[in-house]
N, C-alpha and C positions, 0 to 999 in steps of 0.2 A: 355497782352494776354488777350482775353475771347474765354474763351473751348465754340466751337458749343456744342446743348444740345447730338446731335447723338455720340461724343467723350464721354461724359461723359456715357449714357446709355450703349455705348460700352463696356467699361469699369467695368461698373457696374457686368457686367458677371461674367462665369466661364471658367474655361480650354483655356488657351491661350498658342499658340507655337507663340516666338516672334525670328524674321530670321536678322542675322547678316548676312553682304555684304561677299565674298569672299575676301581671301585674307584682313582680315579685318585689319584695322585700329584705335585707338583707341577710335574714334568718334562712330564709331558704337558698338565698343565692351561696350564703357562706357553707351553709350543709352541705348544701350541691358541690360546691367548688371542692370544697375537702375531700368530700370522697372522691370527687372526681379522679382529682389528684394522688393520692391515697392510692387509690386501685389502678392506677395508669403505672405509679413507681413502682405496681407486681410485675408488671409488666403483662397486663391483663389491657383488652381492647374496651373501650370506654367511651362514653360520648355524654354529652351533657346541655341539655337543652332547658329552653324556654316559651313561653307561645309568646310574649311581650318582650318587648329591649330591654336592656339591662339598665337601668338607671345611671345615670352621667356620676352621680354620687359614690356611687359603688366600682368607679373603672379603676380605685385604687387599693385592690385585691387581686394579688395575683392570679392571670390566668382568665380572666374575663371575658378578652377578646375571644378564647377558644368556646364558650356557651354558643348554641345552634340555635337555630329556629326550628322546629320541628319536620316541618318541612324539609330539610336538609339531613334527617338524620339518615341513618343507616336501618334502625331500629330492633336493637338486638333481642336476645332473647329474654334475656334476665332483666326485669324494668324495675328500677328503686323510685321511690317517691318519697319527696324529703319536706315534712313543714304543710302537708296538703288535707284537711281537714276529711276530703271527700273528692272524688274522684274528678269531679266536674271540674273540681281545679286547676288541672294539668292544662285546662286549653283543647285546642289541636294538638295533644301530647295523648290524648286522651285512647284514641286506635290504638296508638303502640300498648298503652297498659292492656289494653281489654285484650289482642292478641296476641300477650306475651307468655312465654311457659312457663315463666316461677317470676312470684312477684313479693316484691317487700315496701311496707309503709313504714316508715322514719316518721315520728309527727311527737306533738305534744298539749294537742288542745284537747279538751277535755270531750269534745263534741266529734271529734273523729268515728268515722261508718265502719271501721276495718273492715275495709273494702278489700283486701290485697290478700297474696296465699297467706301471707306473716306480714303479722300487723308489730311492731313493736312500737307501741306509744305510750308517753310517760307523763300524765298533765300534769306531776309534779314537778320534772323538768322547767328552767327558767326560757325554754330555748330548745331546737331540734335538735341547736347545732350542741347545745349540752350533751345531747343523747349521740352525736353523731362523735363525740369527743370519747365517749364512753366504748361506743362499738368499736373504735381503731385499736386504743386500748388493751381491751380484750379479746383481740384479735389479730396481737401485733405487727398490726402494722406503723410503721416510722412517722411520726408526728414533726418534719421540721417545719423551720420555719415560713415558708408559707403556706400551710396545712393549715399551721396553729394562727395564722393573720387572718384565712378565711373563718376559719370557727371561732376566733376575737370577737370578727365583724358581727355572728351570729349571735352571739353572746349579747354583746353588747347594745346592736340596735333591741334587740326583744327586750331589754331588762332599762332601757331610757340611761343611758350608762351607769348600769348596778344602782339606781335608783327607786327602781318600783316596789315593788310588794313580794311579786313572784323573786325579786333575788333571794339565793339562801347562801350559807355557806357551804353547800354542794358544788355551784355554781359559780362563788369568789376561787374555790379552790383550784378548777378546771382552769378558770380562767388566768390564773396565776401557773398555772402551766403553762397555758400560753405565751403569758410574758415571759417567762425563764430562757421563752428560746429565742430571746432579742427582738421580737416584734419591736417596731418602731408605732407602741401603742396610741401615743399622742400624736403624731403623723397621719393613726386611722380614723381616730377622731373629730379630728380637723377639716378630715378631708369630706368627713358623711354629714358634720353638725354646723359643721364652722364655715363652709364655703358653699353658702346658697346662692342659688341663681336669682335677678334681680325677680325673674317673672315669679317667682316663687312667694317674694315677698309682697308683690300686687297683689297675687295671689290669697296670701292671711290678710292683704289690707281688705279686701272684698268681703273675704268669706266675715270678719266681722263687723264689717262694716251691713253684710247682709243679716246678723244673728238676735236674733231673739231672746229673751230670758222668761222663763216661764214655771209656773209651779213657785211660784214667790219667790224666785229665783235660783233653785235648785236644781233647772233644766236650764240647758242651754240650746237652742241648734239654728243653724244655718240653712242656707242653699245655696247652691252655684249650679250655672246653665253652662252649658254649650258655648252660649254665645260670651258671655263673660269671660269665659274661660278663654276665646278666641279673642276677646277683646285686651285682655292685661298678657297677655303674649306667653300663656300658661300651660305648660305640659302636661299631660296625667299623671305624670310619675311624680307633679310639685303637690301633687295634694295629699302624697303623705306626710301627715306629722300635723297637719292643719289641725285638727281637732283638737290635738292635745292642748293647743291654747285655750279652746273653751273650755276645756275640764277642767283648766287650772285655776278658774276666776276663784273668788273662796269662797263663797256661795255654791256654787253648782256641785252636785253630784250624780247628776249623768249629762252628758255632752253629745251631740246628733250634728253630724253631717250631710247632708242629702242633696245629691250632685247628679245632672244628668253626664251619660257617656253615650259611648255608642254600644252596648252593650245592654243598656236599659239604666234604669235611674239607681244608681247606688247607694247605702245608706250607711255608712260609719257611725259606732258607738264606743261610747266610753263611761266607764264606773271609776267613783273614787273606792267604792267598793260596797255601799248601802243598796244597790241594785246589782241582777245578775242578768245582765244584758246578752251573755252568751244564752240565755233563757227566749228573751225576745226575740233575738235573731236565731233561734231555732226554730221559732214559729214560722219564721218567715223563708225557709229553707235554706239559713244560711249557718252561720256556724263561727265560732273564736274560743276567748276567755269569759270569766267572768269582770271581767275589768274591761276586756275591749274584744269585739266582733262585729259582723257586722251582713248583709244583706244585698241579692241584687234584686228588684222590684218591676213589677211588668210596666205599674202605671206611671205617670205623667209627673210633672217635676212638683207640681202644685197637690196633687193631691198623695202622693208618697211623702210629704213634707206633712201636712195635716195628720192622717195616719201615724205616721212616726211621731209625732209631738204626743198625740191623744194618746197612744202606750204606751210611755214614757211617762208622761202624767197620774196614767191610774197606777202605774209601778211605784213611783215614788212615794201616791198616798198608800201605797201597801205594807212599804216599809216604814 
């Protein structure tokens, strides 16, 4: 990947605010932290912000304790968003994005709305961290071991430990370069995927109990209320990855999780490939990838549940 001159010029400046997306995952955190560390190593003023708290699974990444809430930020003139398909994904960081002098949007979602002054969007990349890896290489910034660990986490999590169909030879070569720095890749994998709080296991049990199959078993849908979340002692961050267990059922082509949150009713969508769930999400002002997308609806849990199932069933009939 050749960096455009405008991106190189942008990163030559000073004073950067990096914005992760709300409800952060490994890719937005890994990409953001890698850029934060790399720019800091260059002696530049830089801050990394996230609307929501960092999930405990990602404490294994170097520097996560330095991530700030937007309310505690300086708000520099140069703003970079990482892994954000639209501007609203940055949550409380949106005012900083709107008043920035210069903005750079780094992402791999095909539904990205190109909302920044400079948009580096590559849907062929398995993760935003893969794009950031090339940015650092092309601009001559050193990728030391802490930076490599962050980039590896981003690629590992968005590829399901390099098992998803989005994994390419380019992804594997980038990951291999990260491993060559001496990172403990096994420890990172264990911390994120093999160190699960009991509340998340109880949430998984609840989601599977509430699951319904439809469309002759080609669809699976579940629902989780806020009251149920509280009952099993689950935090919102524990919902990440739950839907994958529905998708992994042998007959299922499309999986849906509908859950209540303080911001509205959230719908997560997964596909094995027969249905493009990014198109479903886009109709509801959401976004994502062909096989993994989501959106937030204003209706109640039951209403959103029935509508999501109806739309998925129609898409399955067309596939």
